[in-house]
BAFI-3210 file (N, C-alpha, C; in Angstrom, 3 decimals, decimal comma, padded with zeros to 6 digits):
// residues 323
n [1|2|3|4|5|6|7|8|9|10|11|12|13|14|15|16|17|18|19|20|21|22|23|24|25|26|27|28|29|30|31|32|33|34|35|36|37|38|39|40|41|42|43|44|45|46|47|48|49|50|51|52|53|54|55|56|57|58|59|60|61|62|63|64|65|66|67|68|69|70|71|72|73|74|75|76|77|78|79|80|81|82|83|84|85|86|87|88|89|90|91|92|93|94|95|96|97|98|99|100|101|102|103|104|105|106|107|108|109|110|111|112|113|114|115|116|117|118|119|120|121|122|123|124|125|126|127|128|129|130|131|132|133|134|135|136|137|138|139|140|141|142|143|144|145|146|147|148|149|150|151|152|153|154|155|156|157|158|159|160|161|162|163|164|165|166|167|168|169|170|171|172|173|174|175|176|177|178|179|180|181|182|183|184|185|186|187|188|189|190|191|192|193|194|195|196|197|198|199|200|201|202|203|204|205|206|207|208|209|210|211|212|213|214|215|216|217|218|219|220|221|222|223|224|225|226|227|228|229|230|231|232|233|234|235|236|237|238|239|240|241|242|243|244|245|246|247|248|249|250|251|252|253|254|255|256|257|258|259|260|261|262|263|264|265|266|267|268|269|270|271|272|273|274|275|276|277|278|279|280|281|282|283|284|285|286|287|288|289|290|291|292|293|294|295|296|297|298|299|300|301|302|303|304|305|306|307|308|309|310|311|312|313|314|315|316|317|318|319|320|321|322|323]
n.u [097,202|095,802|096,587|097,890|098,560|099,909|100,139|102,746|103,212|105,761|107,911|110,033|110,880|112,874|113,631|112,169|111,240|112,790|111,617|108,743|108,421|110,033|107,869|105,462|106,717|107,295|105,116|102,688|100,885|102,131|102,241|102,600|102,284|104,284|104,215|106,712|106,581|108,645|107,962|109,795|111,188|113,739|116,125|117,337|115,526|114,883|117,006|117,133|114,814|115,298|117,105|115,180|114,315|116,556|116,624|114,450|112,247|109,714|108,984|108,257|109,870|108,931|109,867|109,280|108,340|108,470|104,347|103,134|100,967|098,290|098,820|101,180|100,031|097,843|100,142|101,144|098,147|098,197|100,365|099,325|098,863|097,260|095,646|093,857|093,823|095,464|096,609|099,471|100,639|103,745|105,077|104,498|103,524|102,875|100,838|101,777|100,246|097,978|097,015|096,478|094,623|092,902|092,208|091,176|088,632|087,248|087,220|085,399|082,938|082,092|082,741|083,105|085,068|087,845|088,402|090,749|091,701|092,964|096,016|096,735|099,844|102,125|104,686|106,458|106,367|103,755|101,381|099,860|096,206|093,165|092,490|090,134|086,726|086,419|086,215|083,724|082,174|079,969|079,354|076,445|076,346|075,122|074,753|077,994|077,915|076,867|077,895|080,019|079,614|079,164|081,779|082,125|082,022|083,439|086,001|087,144|089,993|092,225|094,016|094,054|092,911|091,555|091,025|089,108|090,558|088,850|087,457|087,316|089,538|089,127|089,032|090,539|092,323|091,718|094,103|096,743|095,009|093,928|093,097|092,823|091,811|088,612|087,696|087,385|086,596|083,533|082,992|084,452|083,089|080,952|081,050|081,101|079,230|079,801|081,259|083,845|085,063|086,941|088,015|090,700|094,237|095,479|097,248|099,387|099,481|101,460|102,164|103,728|105,093|105,569|104,177|102,085|098,973|099,449|100,833|098,871|096,305|095,012|094,762|094,830|093,156|089,977|089,905|088,757|085,973|084,572|084,669|083,041|080,649|081,332|080,015|077,866|076,169|077,174|075,313|072,915|072,224|072,968|072,567|069,762|068,852|069,860|070,861|069,952|071,481|074,527|074,080|073,905|075,977|077,949|076,989|078,100|080,683|081,472|081,213|083,068|085,699|085,024|085,908|088,366|089,981|089,288|090,630|093,137|094,154|095,190|093,949|093,336|093,327|091,732|089,538|088,374|087,765|086,000|084,146|084,483|083,091|080,289|079,871|079,166|077,242|074,597|074,647|074,126|072,072|069,723|067,036|065,136|063,718|066,005|067,634|066,560|065,989|068,568|070,891|070,198|072,290|073,383|071,533|071,309|073,802|073,387|071,501|072,052|073,744|072,952|072,088|074,349|076,919|079,533|079,191|078,678|080,711|082,146|081,297|081,931|084,338|085,067|084,397|085,911|085,039|085,099|086,917]
n.v [114,526|113,366|110,711|110,277|107,984|107,022|105,580|104,952|103,059|101,668|101,516|101,181|103,961|105,860|107,999|110,222|109,532|110,275|113,269|113,119|111,450|113,444|115,591|114,588|114,174|116,916|118,233|119,625|119,653|117,470|115,009|112,107|108,751|107,381|105,066|103,064|101,035|098,910|098,045|095,227|096,728|097,117|098,882|101,704|102,155|100,522|101,438|103,884|104,567|103,288|105,519|106,930|106,249|106,461|109,372|110,341|109,088|109,056|107,251|104,052|101,372|098,488|096,092|094,274|091,291|091,489|093,008|093,732|097,432|096,671|095,127|096,017|098,543|096,906|095,917|097,746|098,960|096,751|097,359|099,582|102,138|104,148|106,902|107,759|106,823|107,408|107,275|107,568|108,212|106,862|108,728|110,486|114,059|115,839|118,883|121,303|121,641|120,425|117,245|118,969|120,247|118,174|116,617|118,443|119,604|117,069|116,719|119,031|118,815|116,799|113,878|111,170|110,785|112,761|114,961|116,310|118,993|118,159|118,567|117,891|117,154|117,485|115,373|115,656|118,537|120,084|121,882|122,249|120,779|120,041|117,178|117,341|119,118|122,215|122,302|122,770|121,728|119,119|115,880|113,761|110,065|109,326|110,905|111,517|108,497|108,656|110,705|109,567|107,502|109,361|110,470|113,189|115,906|114,057|111,613|108,101|107,853|106,982|108,592|111,104|111,539|111,388|108,707|108,131|105,240|103,071|102,466|101,308|099,591|097,357|096,077|094,912|096,026|094,849|092,352|091,980|093,391|095,880|099,528|099,234|101,559|101,483|099,078|099,171|102,249|102,646|100,788|101,561|104,514|103,438|102,527|105,317|107,835|110,544|112,845|114,930|117,822|119,774|122,766|123,003|122,472|120,003|118,099|116,987|114,898|113,118|113,126|110,570|109,022|106,270|105,425|102,967|104,445|105,430|104,338|103,253|101,100|098,403|094,739|094,252|096,602|095,950|095,133|097,128|097,246|094,469|095,992|097,539|096,238|095,023|096,619|097,243|094,996|095,848|097,790|096,595|095,773|097,481|099,977|100,566|102,474|103,732|101,908|101,887|104,338|102,774|100,334|101,959|102,566|100,705|100,178|102,568|102,250|100,165|101,033|102,410|101,409|099,574|101,387|101,926|099,587|099,233|101,374|101,425|098,559|095,505|092,702|090,574|090,907|093,120|091,875|090,092|091,625|093,135|090,215|089,512|092,291|091,860|089,430|090,635|093,202|091,670|089,761|091,478|094,058|095,947|098,881|101,375|102,520|102,708|104,557|106,934|109,316|110,653|112,830|114,090|112,788|111,249|108,548|108,593|107,016|105,190|103,842|103,628|101,585|098,855|097,988|098,201|097,511|097,153|098,732|101,710|102,058|102,189|104,941|107,051|106,677|107,336|110,339|111,643|111,589|111,217|110,359]
n.w [125,603|122,609|120,595|117,398|114,949|112,322|108,996|107,318|104,821|102,755|099,455|097,132|096,852|096,910|096,694|097,298|099,654|102,096|101,639|102,179|104,716|106,168|106,332|108,103|110,563|110,524|111,869|113,099|114,930|117,464|118,615|117,537|115,856|114,320|111,854|109,500|106,878|105,965|103,247|101,899|100,089|097,302|097,165|098,450|100,662|103,255|104,199|104,508|105,992|108,920|109,850|110,008|112,028|113,935|114,752|114,864|118,259|117,399|115,733|114,444|113,112|110,604|108,528|105,901|104,579|101,255|100,063|098,805|098,971|100,277|102,082|103,401|105,002|107,075|108,057|109,288|110,979|112,205|114,355|115,325|118,142|118,177|119,174|117,143|113,227|110,379|106,780|104,582|101,649|100,443|097,869|098,616|100,182|102,857|104,561|106,730|109,189|108,790|109,783|112,733|112,059|111,363|113,429|115,348|113,637|113,517|116,628|117,142|115,431|116,553|114,673|113,486|110,818|109,562|107,209|104,300|101,846|098,652|096,714|093,065|092,519|090,070|088,519|086,545|086,326|085,457|085,005|088,900|090,273|091,905|093,612|094,939|096,050|097,289|100,065|103,375|105,444|106,969|106,653|107,107|107,435|105,649|103,958|103,290|102,077|099,944|098,718|098,777|096,543|095,025|093,969|094,670|096,958|098,450|098,008|096,980|097,394|101,351|101,950|102,592|104,961|108,213|110,669|113,050|115,480|116,830|115,610|112,784|112,734|112,855|110,689|107,388|104,939|101,120|100,269|097,859|095,819|093,357|093,168|096,883|098,220|097,709|098,237|100,174|101,827|102,027|104,101|106,328|106,060|106,797|109,327|110,943|112,208|111,781|109,118|108,376|106,450|105,602|103,736|103,607|102,124|102,519|101,700|099,968|096,106|094,906|091,085|089,329|086,451|086,178|089,006|090,968|089,461|087,818|085,988|083,376|082,270|082,887|082,925|085,642|086,681|086,663|089,291|090,958|089,099|090,935|093,446|093,394|093,128|095,806|097,324|095,864|097,154|100,323|100,593|099,253|101,864|104,009|103,831|101,784|100,588|099,366|097,381|094,700|094,057|094,090|092,315|089,301|089,677|089,169|086,367|084,760|085,896|083,995|082,040|081,796|082,534|080,105|077,801|078,817|077,886|076,046|073,992|075,531|075,266|074,177|071,048|071,940|075,645|075,363|075,010|077,175|078,781|078,353|078,660|081,243|081,606|081,141|082,021|085,054|084,117|083,390|086,153|087,628|086,730|085,167|084,947|083,621|085,562|087,127|086,907|086,146|087,338|086,996|085,434|081,939|079,727|081,339|081,499|078,211|077,908|079,479|079,243|076,021|076,772|077,776|075,642|074,094|075,311|073,970|072,044|072,882|074,424|072,230|070,658|072,938|073,208|070,370|070,777|072,396|075,434|078,894|079,580]
ca.u [097,171|095,147|097,936|097,165|098,891|100,819|100,569|103,664|104,139|107,227|108,533|110,623|110,593|114,741|114,147|110,992|110,446|112,709|110,417|107,295|108,154|110,417|106,590|104,773|107,984|107,867|103,378|102,323|100,932|103,658|102,081|102,420|103,055|104,958|105,257|107,459|106,244|109,255|107,486|110,664|111,973|114,839|116,194|118,251|114,539|114,580|118,019|116,707|113,611|116,596|118,075|114,505|114,431|117,154|116,267|113,139|111,688|107,920|109,338|108,838|110,014|108,692|110,619|108,597|108,608|106,875|103,091|101,901|099,996|097,357|099,235|101,982|099,375|097,462|101,126|100,874|097,748|098,217|100,555|098,695|097,863|096,502|093,439|093,241|094,794|096,338|097,648|100,006|101,764|105,246|105,747|103,626|103,838|101,657|100,932|102,285|098,770|096,957|096,596|095,743|092,875|091,349|092,031|090,481|087,555|086,932|086,520|085,005|082,201|081,713|083,193|084,543|086,374|087,722|089,087|091,264|091,426|094,090|096,489|097,708|101,654|103,293|106,493|107,274|106,053|102,572|099,968|099,083|095,281|092,620|091,669|088,980|086,063|087,012|084,322|083,521|080,726|080,102|077,739|075,842|076,437|074,244|075,188|078,436|078,057|075,743|078,694|081,311|079,204|079,620|082,962|082,292|082,466|083,882|086,655|088,480|091,365|092,454|095,341|093,989|091,590|092,281|089,617|088,552|090,810|087,786|085,691|088,320|090,783|088,661|088,712|091,367|092,630|091,757|095,216|096,316|094,243|094,513|091,799|091,797|090,569|087,273|087,249|088,252|086,075|082,501|083,375|085,128|081,888|079,654|081,155|080,986|077,923|079,429|082,624|083,924|085,310|087,511|088,631|091,937|094,874|096,692|097,329|099,620|099,730|102,433|101,778|104,525|104,905|106,244|103,721|100,949|097,664|100,323|101,388|098,310|094,983|095,513|093,827|094,110|092,398|089,350|089,661|087,540|085,022|084,731|084,606|081,855|079,701|080,805|079,538|075,797|075,928|076,719|074,699|071,892|071,835|072,496|071,820|068,939|067,988|071,584|071,269|069,890|072,510|075,421|074,092|074,042|077,412|078,538|077,008|078,566|081,488|081,142|081,251|084,266|086,579|085,136|086,009|090,218|090,602|089,300|092,227|094,805|094,694|095,504|092,800|092,569|093,547|089,921|087,991|088,412|087,657|085,018|083,821|084,163|082,254|079,249|079,367|078,961|075,854|074,288|074,095|073,265|070,439|069,467|065,697|065,089|063,438|066,592|068,247|065,053|066,187|069,773|070,571|070,195|073,358|073,806|070,588|071,464|074,821|073,728|070,251|072,588|074,649|071,299|071,719|075,156|078,302|081,163|078,709|078,484|083,078|082,790|081,562|082,735|085,497|085,464|084,180|086,526|084,325|084,872|088,264]
ca.v [114,634|112,163|109,929|109,639|106,904|107,724|104,510|104,799|101,942|101,844|100,481|101,977|105,541|106,410|109,274|110,412|108,433|111,543|114,466|112,287|111,250|114,980|116,462|113,868|114,684|118,447|118,331|121,345|118,640|116,195|114,117|111,133|107,737|106,945|103,852|102,899|099,761|099,163|096,512|094,703|097,486|096,369|099,872|102,339|102,542|099,739|101,955|105,328|103,961|103,104|106,588|108,277|106,591|106,816|110,385|110,460|108,526|108,971|106,734|103,310|100,625|097,461|095,061|092,406|090,900|092,274|091,932|094,959|097,856|096,303|094,027|096,914|098,596|095,986|095,300|098,791|098,635|095,410|097,762|100,783|101,830|105,280|107,265|108,661|106,642|107,863|106,600|108,701|107,418|107,315|109,596|112,567|115,113|117,030|120,253|120,915|121,547|119,450|116,798|119,466|120,667|117,491|116,333|119,702|119,384|115,752|117,439|120,609|118,619|115,690|113,247|110,196|110,398|113,862|114,884|118,187|119,108|117,168|119,118|116,614|117,162|116,455|115,501|116,788|120,351|120,013|122,716|120,868|120,867|120,263|116,684|116,846|120,019|122,317|123,067|122,585|120,738|117,790|115,191|112,343|108,874|108,427|111,970|110,719|107,617|109,635|111,463|108,638|107,169|110,570|111,300|114,877|115,495|112,944|110,936|107,482|107,467|106,815|109,863|112,498|111,216|111,412|108,253|107,341|103,821|102,509|102,097|100,879|098,657|095,636|096,400|095,632|096,417|093,619|091,940|091,766|094,129|097,544|100,251|098,658|102,189|101,029|098,387|099,621|103,138|102,220|100,387|102,550|105,370|102,930|102,658|106,823|108,537|111,857|113,260|116,007|118,141|121,040|123,077|123,250|122,084|119,692|116,749|117,028|113,571|113,299|112,145|110,409|108,055|104,981|104,862|101,824|104,457|105,975|102,839|103,028|100,540|096,683|093,749|094,324|097,466|095,308|094,693|097,745|096,293|093,850|096,239|097,958|095,236|094,059|097,866|097,052|093,792|096,252|098,596|096,142|095,272|098,325|101,486|099,833|103,738|104,469|100,704|101,997|104,257|101,971|099,714|103,183|103,400|099,754|100,294|103,598|101,792|099,433|101,660|104,006|100,163|099,174|102,736|102,280|099,290|099,961|102,536|100,484|096,686|093,810|092,055|089,385|091,846|093,681|090,472|089,086|092,390|093,194|088,569|089,970|093,528|091,091|088,840|092,004|093,472|090,445|089,853|093,410|094,209|097,536|099,502|102,256|103,024|102,780|105,815|108,112|110,916|110,739|113,743|113,153|112,342|109,546|108,666|107,958|106,261|103,380|103,161|102,783|100,092|098,456|097,556|097,381|098,251|097,940|100,019|102,595|102,351|102,867|106,116|108,078|106,571|108,436|111,249|111,282|111,252|110,019|110,091]
ca.w [124,036|121,746|120,407|116,438|114,167|110,705|108,999|105,797|103,658|101,750|098,195|095,814|096,872|097,418|096,043|097,377|100,404|102,656|101,627|102,494|106,070|106,884|106,027|109,067|111,300|111,418|111,569|114,182|115,822|117,596|119,294|117,076|115,771|112,903|111,327|108,472|106,994|104,661|101,845|100,822|099,402|096,476|097,106|099,834|100,858|104,526|105,270|105,003|107,608|110,113|109,731|110,450|113,007|114,578|114,544|115,732|118,890|117,522|114,828|114,419|111,672|109,795|107,673|105,215|102,916|100,123|099,771|097,730|099,372|101,188|102,578|104,656|105,786|107,293|108,928|110,581|111,679|113,810|115,972|115,526|119,225|118,511|119,324|115,299|112,829|109,080|105,981|103,583|100,223|100,129|097,226|098,907|101,462|103,737|105,083|108,592|110,568|108,240|111,197|113,840|111,627|110,856|114,785|115,270|112,673|114,863|118,327|117,069|114,814|117,221|113,631|113,142|109,794|109,025|105,617|103,770|100,242|098,036|095,433|092,299|092,121|088,476|088,945|084,892|086,784|084,970|086,687|089,805|090,239|092,912|093,264|095,463|095,828|098,813|101,668|104,912|105,995|108,673|106,531|108,063|107,431|105,261|103,155|103,305|101,905|098,685|098,160|098,245|095,471|093,213|094,260|094,373|097,492|098,902|097,089|097,509|098,879|102,314|102,496|102,655|106,434|109,491|111,097|114,818|115,478|117,049|113,792|111,680|113,525|112,427|108,672|106,282|103,254|100,518|100,177|096,287|095,323|092,567|093,661|097,122|098,453|097,237|098,726|102,036|102,586|102,362|105,012|107,006|105,803|107,563|110,804|111,149|112,193|111,074|108,801|108,783|105,511|105,383|102,769|103,545|100,914|103,886|100,878|097,754|096,196|093,231|089,964|088,835|085,243|087,353|090,155|090,334|089,374|086,554|084,857|082,209|082,070|083,252|082,886|087,431|086,900|086,868|090,594|090,990|088,853|091,958|094,502|092,756|093,443|096,991|097,523|095,519|098,089|101,337|100,741|100,051|103,062|105,555|103,557|100,875|100,263|098,148|096,926|093,291|093,031|093,569|091,317|089,146|089,445|088,349|084,619|084,605|085,512|083,555|080,263|082,382|082,080|078,659|076,886|078,989|077,633|074,177|074,448|076,168|075,527|072,950|070,705|073,809|076,966|075,662|074,735|078,630|079,992|078,018|079,250|082,707|082,157|080,544|082,928|085,456|083,624|083,662|087,262|088,360|085,792|085,670|084,406|082,899|086,770|088,395|086,642|085,736|088,008|087,104|083,685|080,396|078,968|081,977|080,736|076,715|078,313|080,868|078,091|074,871|076,805|077,531|074,491|073,626|075,745|073,680|071,179|074,004|074,922|070,719|070,525|073,523|072,539|069,260|070,939|073,549|076,736|079,902|079,864]
c.u [096,910|096,546|097,320|098,736|099,507|101,212|101,506|103,731|104,952|107,743|108,874|110,732|111,947|114,093|112,631|110,686|111,123|112,280|109,209|107,335|109,141|108,910|105,729|105,514|107,635|105,963|104,091|101,500|101,457|102,917|101,238|102,928|103,155|105,497|105,226|107,527|107,209|108,414|108,314|111,186|113,290|115,960|117,071|116,907|114,846|115,753|117,814|115,447|114,628|116,607|116,857|114,167|115,189|117,346|115,372|112,250|110,161|107,698|109,336|109,048|109,179|109,401|110,083|109,105|107,952|105,701|102,138|101,665|099,039|097,979|100,444|101,046|098,774|098,418|100,910|099,712|097,462|099,122|100,485|098,308|097,609|095,152|092,938|094,430|095,478|096,938|097,898|100,938|102,797|106,085|105,294|104,044|102,199|101,956|101,028|101,352|098,165|096,352|096,349|094,795|092,578|091,457|090,712|088,633|086,475|086,270|086,115|082,937|081,823|081,795|083,844|085,528|086,884|088,783|089,609|090,981|092,842|094,257|097,199|099,132|102,208|104,949|106,996|106,774|104,981|102,083|099,641|096,867|094,457|091,882|089,734|088,263|086,553|085,886|084,351|082,068|081,089|078,357|077,612|076,790|076,082|074,511|076,895|078,838|077,763|076,429|079,995|081,049|079,172|080,592|083,012|082,625|083,348|084,812|087,110|088,974|092,148|093,047|094,877|092,904|092,062|090,488|090,468|089,149|089,711|087,143|086,744|088,926|090,413|087,905|090,111|091,358|092,960|093,518|095,955|095,892|094,800|092,854|091,666|091,092|089,194|086,852|087,254|086,827|085,199|082,451|083,527|084,147|081,037|080,107|081,479|079,949|078,599|080,918|082,503|084,597|085,778|088,661|090,318|093,316|096,189|097,738|098,126|100,155|100,048|102,187|103,202|103,967|104,646|105,363|102,733|099,684|098,006|100,997|100,232|097,873|095,735|094,926|093,257|093,165|090,543|088,775|088,466|086,466|083,877|084,631|083,558|080,610|079,644|080,380|077,991|075,526|075,574|075,641|072,848|071,143|071,446|072,285|071,158|069,200|068,852|071,354|070,681|070,767|074,076|075,715|073,843|075,937|078,418|078,529|077,791|080,195|082,413|081,726|083,142|084,829|086,351|086,094|087,973|090,091|090,397|090,344|093,246|095,180|094,906|094,346|091,957|092,307|091,766|089,129|087,861|087,785|086,126|083,558|083,259|082,958|080,607|078,128|078,537|077,633|074,757|073,585|072,553|072,702|070,156|068,228|065,922|065,175|065,181|067,624|067,550|065,437|068,046|069,733|070,425|071,248|073,610|072,934|071,119|072,383|074,175|072,510|070,441|073,771|073,876|072,024|073,124|076,552|079,274|080,409|078,756|080,194|083,423|082,555|081,770|083,828|086,018|085,329|085,267|086,127|084,550|086,398|089,059]
c.v [113,432|111,615|109,788|109,251|106,853|106,266|105,008|103,979|102,032|100,948|101,242|102,908|106,405|107,718|110,361|110,369|110,338|112,911|114,331|112,385|112,968|115,271|116,397|114,482|115,793|118,876|119,845|120,269|117,391|115,089|112,272|109,787|107,356|105,937|103,277|101,894|100,017|097,404|095,038|095,079|096,983|097,744|100,348|102,753|101,727|100,978|103,596|105,103|103,884|104,375|108,092|107,737|106,388|108,365|111,153|109,567|108,304|107,896|105,370|102,651|099,150|097,179|094,390|092,616|091,666|092,185|092,778|096,168|097,840|096,484|094,861|097,695|098,046|095,631|096,619|099,243|098,192|096,809|098,806|100,973|103,305|105,856|107,506|107,515|107,220|107,646|107,883|107,764|107,674|108,280|110,702|112,766|115,053|118,177|120,394|121,309|120,711|118,006|117,275|120,273|119,271|116,855|117,464|119,324|117,560|115,828|118,010|119,473|116,838|114,165|112,142|109,975|111,998|114,148|116,522|118,193|118,521|117,963|117,847|117,888|116,618|116,727|115,963|118,230|120,801|121,129|121,880|122,155|120,072|118,759|116,403|118,889|120,738|123,597|122,433|122,548|119,450|117,021|114,412|111,174|108,653|109,708|111,165|109,259|108,007|110,331|110,969|107,945|108,138|111,530|112,786|115,400|114,680|111,735|109,319|107,154|107,648|107,680|110,381|112,794|111,156|110,082|108,282|105,914|103,232|101,653|101,805|100,202|097,056|095,522|096,695|095,679|095,165|093,741|091,916|092,677|095,701|098,201|099,604|099,794|101,729|100,254|098,716|100,976|103,216|101,549|101,363|103,806|104,706|102,588|104,488|107,591|110,315|112,100|114,486|116,758|119,363|121,269|123,542|122,254|121,391|117,948|116,710|115,783|114,031|112,402|111,682|108,850|106,708|104,503|103,714|102,394|105,244|105,615|102,979|101,497|099,025|096,001|093,956|095,141|097,219|094,944|096,068|097,605|095,270|093,694|096,823|097,141|094,532|095,246|098,084|096,077|094,719|096,578|098,328|095,785|095,652|099,499|100,687|101,416|103,949|102,369|100,789|103,056|103,732|100,745|100,486|103,159|102,430|099,774|101,544|103,412|100,527|099,675|102,436|102,613|099,824|100,321|102,084|100,626|098,394|100,729|101,815|099,146|096,608|093,117|091,248|089,807|092,151|092,738|090,108|089,847|093,096|091,692|089,116|091,027|092,718|090,055|089,930|092,355|092,230|090,325|090,215|094,213|095,371|098,087|100,898|103,829|103,694|104,011|106,899|109,063|111,979|112,187|113,121|112,252|110,872|109,002|107,337|107,126|104,864|103,176|102,839|101,281|098,936|097,651|097,101|097,962|098,695|099,349|101,882|102,945|102,616|104,553|106,750|108,079|107,454|109,788|112,457|111,942|110,464|109,353|110,504]
c.w [123,242|120,730|118,405|115,368|113,078|110,426|107,196|105,271|102,436|101,333|097,668|095,301|096,832|097,244|096,794|098,725|102,179|102,578|102,511|104,277|107,014|106,727|107,326|110,083|111,528|111,785|113,439|115,527|116,444|118,217|118,222|117,053|114,642|113,216|110,034|108,196|105,451|104,113|101,194|100,134|099,221|096,953|098,900|100,842|102,791|105,213|105,629|105,929|108,224|110,402|110,472|112,035|114,320|115,059|115,096|116,808|118,526|116,361|114,354|112,763|111,144|108,627|107,183|104,326|102,318|099,417|099,425|099,297|100,716|102,654|103,704|105,453|106,729|108,285|109,619|111,211|112,552|114,610|116,296|116,906|119,348|118,975|117,953|114,491|111,371|108,219|105,085|102,714|100,701|099,458|097,613|100,582|101,544|104,029|106,616|109,611|109,687|109,550|112,739|113,019|111,110|111,850|115,529|115,043|113,661|115,798|118,098|116,431|115,495|116,047|114,239|112,030|109,456|107,662|104,942|102,231|099,684|096,754|095,036|092,211|091,064|088,568|087,526|085,307|085,574|085,909|087,470|090,050|091,338|092,700|093,574|095,726|097,197|099,369|102,817|104,736|107,067|107,622|107,639|106,919|106,109|103,281|102,338|102,377|100,190|098,061|097,683|097,589|094,276|093,183|093,982|095,683|098,283|097,944|098,199|097,835|100,233|103,080|102,881|104,284|107,239|110,423|112,545|115,104|115,576|116,117|113,428|111,899|112,478|110,753|107,845|105,198|102,590|099,755|098,151|095,842|094,393|093,616|095,034|098,328|098,506|098,267|100,116|102,219|102,738|103,189|106,069|107,736|107,030|108,734|111,765|110,636|111,530|110,392|108,267|107,040|105,391|104,090|102,568|102,864|101,973|103,241|099,840|097,081|094,471|092,330|088,795|087,709|085,791|088,472|089,571|089,163|087,860|085,146|083,347|082,782|081,960|083,519|084,970|087,695|086,848|088,277|091,195|090,767|090,259|093,148|094,511|093,224|095,136|097,406|097,450|096,776|099,814|101,385|100,025|100,854|103,502|104,955|101,929|099,740|099,046|097,678|095,016|092,591|092,984|092,360|089,747|088,444|089,341|087,399|084,498|084,583|084,188|082,397|080,888|081,900|080,517|078,124|077,657|078,102|076,296|073,588|074,271|075,717|073,960|072,470|072,273|075,047|076,632|075,149|076,363|078,833|079,864|078,419|080,238|082,561|081,890|081,650|084,127|085,351|083,499|084,665|087,750|086,721|086,705|084,414|084,194|084,463|087,361|088,132|086,021|085,989|087,218|085,159|082,798|079,631|079,808|081,439|080,070|077,058|078,179|079,822|076,600|075,752|077,920|076,789|073,710|073,917|074,760|072,217|071,725|073,773|073,611|070,453|071,746|073,658|071,781|069,447|072,127|074,220|077,601|080,482|081,606]
res [x|x|x|x|x|x|x|x|x|x|x|x|x|x|x|x|x|x|x|x|x|x|x|x|x|x|x|x|x|x|x|x|x|x|x|x|x|x|x|x|x|x|x|x|x|x|x|x|x|x|x|x|x|x|x|x|x|x|x|x|x|x|x|x|x|x|x|x|x|x|x|x|x|x|x|x|x|x|x|x|x|x|x|x|x|x|x|x|x|x|x|x|x|x|x|x|x|x|x|x|x|x|x|x|x|x|x|x|x|x|x|x|x|x|x|x|x|x|x|x|x|x|x|x|x|x|x|x|x|x|x|x|x|x|x|x|x|x|x|x|x|x|x|x|x|x|x|x|x|x|x|x|x|x|x|x|x|x|x|x|x|x|x|x|x|x|x|x|x|x|x|x|x|x|x|x|x|x|x|x|x|x|x|x|x|x|x|x|x|x|x|x|x|x|x|x|x|x|x|x|x|x|x|x|x|x|x|x|x|x|x|x|x|x|x|x|x|x|x|x|x|x|x|x|x|x|x|x|x|x|x|x|x|x|x|x|x|x|x|x|x|x|x|x|x|x|x|x|x|x|x|x|x|x|x|x|x|x|x|x|x|x|x|x|x|x|x|x|x|x|x|x|x|x|x|x|x|x|x|x|x|x|x|x|x|x|x|x|x|x|x|x|x|x|x|x|x|x|x|x|x|x|x|x|x|x|x|x|x|x|x|x|x|x|x|x|x|x|x|x|x|x|x]
***
């Protein structure tokens, strides 16, 4: 049986970690190497990790100084010995057959990456909803990159996918960055010939207010723009046929971040965000021909943003479009 390494970065999730680890331990596919990375957690998580290791010989524990999510994932990757690798966030949980189904998809489709469907679950009891489209298909490398750009069939997060280890071991996560998956995912797909998508709901993504992604908008969220620019340069070299689409993504995300800054930040921070976004627009200019084939609404917003980013963000904010 092929060995699957599952890396779980753990920090300040005492309330959730047992459910997370329990869902991995109880997978129907049993040949797992479960690596719990205690990222200097200040609560009882270090002891809980050690307790799990005593109960299950498949579990390895790394105790390290706090370095953030990317640093914890990298630490886990360094010791992972599996044929395949997966990542689970420590406040989430997975369905019992997730890894069995994903590995089967990789084998049957001769793929390098397999992904399942993701359900978002709110801690306050709000109605759950799907993060991903439910579909069964196999994407070529080009199709997968294109879908990642549009974020329709394929989303940025790494946590609901299974990867062939030999393809991605050399790709570290960007330490100290928000939106670390945006920096990483296009590179992983760039090393994959085929990507399998399954409609099986295998991953449950907990939405809690104190988490990184649930803590509101801040200047650090601009890390995503750096990732989008890096992706454009990567596509320019390796996927030139997607270069225009990647450029449009930069400009659309400039509008999004400008709108978020206008909504949530104080005047000083908002000014800093707009200065950075305008620098990006200047460095990566866009022409009408770059987005002429897009839907009318997209063409309108991109055309207006070439005139004034602030104006577009103000209009969209007042119309409550784009949140």
